N, C-alpha and C positions, 0 to 999 in steps of 0.2 A: 165190710170191715176186714171180714175174715181173710181175704184174697190183699187186702191192701197190708195188712199186718203179719200175714203168715208168708214167708218167702216160699217155702217149698209146696205150696196149696196147690192141687189138682184142680184146673182150670175148666176138665172137661163135665166136674159134677156139679158146677155152677154156672156154667155157659148158658145153657137152654133158658137156666130161671132167669138169669137176668136179662136176655134177649126179651124174652116175653113179660118181663115185667116194665122194658121199655123206659126206665127212669134215666135221665141223664149222668146223673152222678154215679151211677153202678157201671154206665154202657161206657162211660169213660176211662173207670178203673180196669175195665175188661179189656178194652182196646189198647191201652199203655201195654199190656202184658202180650198182645197177639202179635203173631208173625203172618198169618194169611190175608192176603189183599183183598180178597172177596168177603171176608166177616169182617175186616175193617171198613168196607165199602158199605157193607151193611151196617155197621156201627154209625158209621156218618150219618146216614140218612136217617136213622131211628132218631139220632139227637137234633139233627134239622126239622124232621118233624113234630118234635118236641118243642120246638120255638125257644129254646134255653139259651140263651144270648151266651150267657157266661159259658156255658159247655162246648157252644160253638166256637168260641174264642179260643177256650182253651185245647180242645181239639184240633182247631188251626194250627197254634201253635207250638204244642207238643208231640203231635203224633206225626210220624215224617211222612207217611203215606197219606196222609189226610190232601182230599183236592180242596185246596184252598179256595180257587177261583167259585168252585159250587156254593162253599160256605159263605165267601161274600155276596153271591148272588143272592143267598136265602136272606141273610140280613138287609141289602139293599131292597130285594121284595118288601119287605117288613115296611120299609119306609119312616123307622123312629132315628131321627137324626142323633138322640145320644146315643144309641146303640151302634150307629155306624161310626160314629166318631171314635168311640173306644176299640169297637173293632180294629179300625186303621191304625189307632195309637198302639196299639199293643200287640198285634201280630205283625211279626217281623216280617213277614213273606205277603204280606198283605199288597196288593197294588192300588188300594186304597187311601194311601197316605196323601195322594193327589188331591182328592176330595177334601182334604181337611183345610187347604187352603182357600178353597172355594167356600165353605162353610166358616 
């Protein structure tokens, strides 16, 4: 909440705490404020590991350095047709729109 509402917040003080928490909500907010691609990849992997489809979609859509194909594969591997449809519908960079025709 602090990082979200305080513009000049110091990320270095909170980064390790947020990463250790592994909570997708906090990880996503942190990723929006980072530029280091290694840290963004780490956050992406943590979000995929959390299996939070909402934050996978948000990460793929809002984070420019996101590996959309990797997130797509995680959604497909889960096998939930509802989540696959949502991902294909809301993530513009997704190549899964073709699956909507099949489903």
